[in-house]
Phi, psi and omega in degrees: 000129180274127178234143167253149180244128176248131177242114183234125179052039179077004180254133180266132179236129177264139176236124175286125184244018176295148178263018184223173175292125178246345179230112175231357178219163176298321180298320178295322177295319179295321177299314179297315179301313179295316181298313183288322179295320178298328179277003175094015180260134171237016175222132187222139174247128173242157174251151179309321182294344179276353183249137180293156180303329179299334178302322185270003173255099188298340178297335180284343181067005181296315180300313180299317180295316182292312183292331176296322178295317178298320178293316181300318182270006176056042174256117180287139184229134171235132179250126181261133176179182175256095187268354179293337183287344180278128185272350184291121177295323181294323177292318178299318177296319179300314179295316180301314180293319178299320183289348175287334182260193181245347187287312181226127179228153177241124183226174183261344186214162177298319180297320176298319180298313180297319178299316179300315186277347180271358177272000000 
C-alpha cells in the first residue's frame, strides 16, 4: 500500500496514494487500519477512488461497518472526493452528519483534509 506522510504541527497524517480501489471489504479496511496504526498513525486520509462503489450505497452497510471500526479504534479519517454526484438523500444526510463531528469527515480537497486532521 502506497502512503504519503504529512507532518503538520508535529502530528503525523497518513494518506493512501494508491490509484485504485484498496478497500472493498471490512477485512481490507481492518488491514489498512491495523497497518497504519502499527506505524504510529492515528489520522488517515483516503480518496473516494480508494473505496469500492458499495461503500457509497448505504443499503450495503459497508460504510457503517468500516467507519464504526475507525471510531472504535479512535483513528480519525477524512475521505476526499466529489460527493455531490451521489443522488442518495440518505448518503448526503450521512455525510452531513459525519461532518458535524471530528472522527470521520468528507471533504473536497487534500488541503481541507489536512486542515481537518491538524486540529
